[in-house]
N, C-alpha and C positions, 0 to 999 in steps of 0.2 A: 504494499500499499504506500502511496506516495504522498508525502504531504506538501508538494509545490502546488502552488495555486493555479487553477485553469483559469481561463478567460471568462471575466463574468462571474467568478465564483463569490468573491470578497467583496463585501459591501462597498457602493461607492459613497465617498462622503462628498458634501457641498455644502456652502452656506446660503441657507434661504436667506435672500435679503430683506424680505417683508418682516420675518421675525428675529434675524440675526442670532442665529445659532444654527451648529453644525446639524447634518442630517446624515444619518447611517442607514442605508438602502440593504434591507436582506435579501438576498439572491432568491431565484426560483430556477431549479428546485435547490433545495437547503436540506444538506445531511449533516449528520451529527459530526462528521470529520469539519464542517465548516465551523462551527462553534468557536472550538480555541482561535480560529484566525478573525472572524468578527469580533470577539473579546481581545484581540491583540490591537486591532482597528480601533475600537472604543478606546482602549486605554492611550493610544496614540494622537486621539481627537483631545481627551483631557488633557494630556501632556502638552499639548500644542496650545493651551489656554482656554478650551472650550469649557464653559461651566454646567451648559446644558445641552443636551444630546437628543435629538427626535430621532426614535427608530422607524423608519418608515417599511409597513409591514406589508403594503398593497401589491407587491409584486408576488408573494405567496399563494399559489392555487391550490395548495393541500395543507389541510390543519391535521398535524401530524405530531409525533411524539416529538420529532427533531426541532419543529417550531418553539414546542413549550421546553424543551431544553435550552433554546436559544435565548428566548425570553427571560428565563431562571437565571443563567449564567452571564448575560447582559447584564440584569439587575444587579446581581451581585457585582460584578465588574464594578459598574457605577458606584455603588454605594462604597466599594472599598477604595475607589478614586477619589471620593469625597464630591461626585459630580450626581447631576440630575439626569435622568433618563425617561423621557416620555415617549410613549407607544402611539402610532397613528398608521390607519389605514389598515386595520385587521379586519378581516371578514368574518362574519356570523359565525362560521364554524372553529374558528380558530378564537374567537372571543367565548364561546361557550366551554371549548377545551381548555382555556387559561382559566375560567371559571370554575370548573370542575378539579382543576389542579390546586385552585386556592390562589392562583395567579392574576387573577381579575381586576383587583383592586391595586391602583399604584400607590405606593407609598409617598408620602407629603415630602 
């Protein structure tokens, strides 16, 4: 198993000029192997000065355990970095699965 990223695998970060915060886009398809790379990218955004990052989930077409793992690990990474992470664009299936896993409510 290779840990080298494939094209489009790692989330793309950008700055949303309307809201002035960094955006991390989760790729589709998302696998468990992608999660450490996404956490590394999130740490880089915080290390680069971002205080709040928006995690864009809109591209995810499947609500599965890899997506739940990604959300849980990204929230933990944000907490450890002292940053804030907001989720946006989650489909109804993913929202329901996150609620079921106890991850539906975002921490203040």
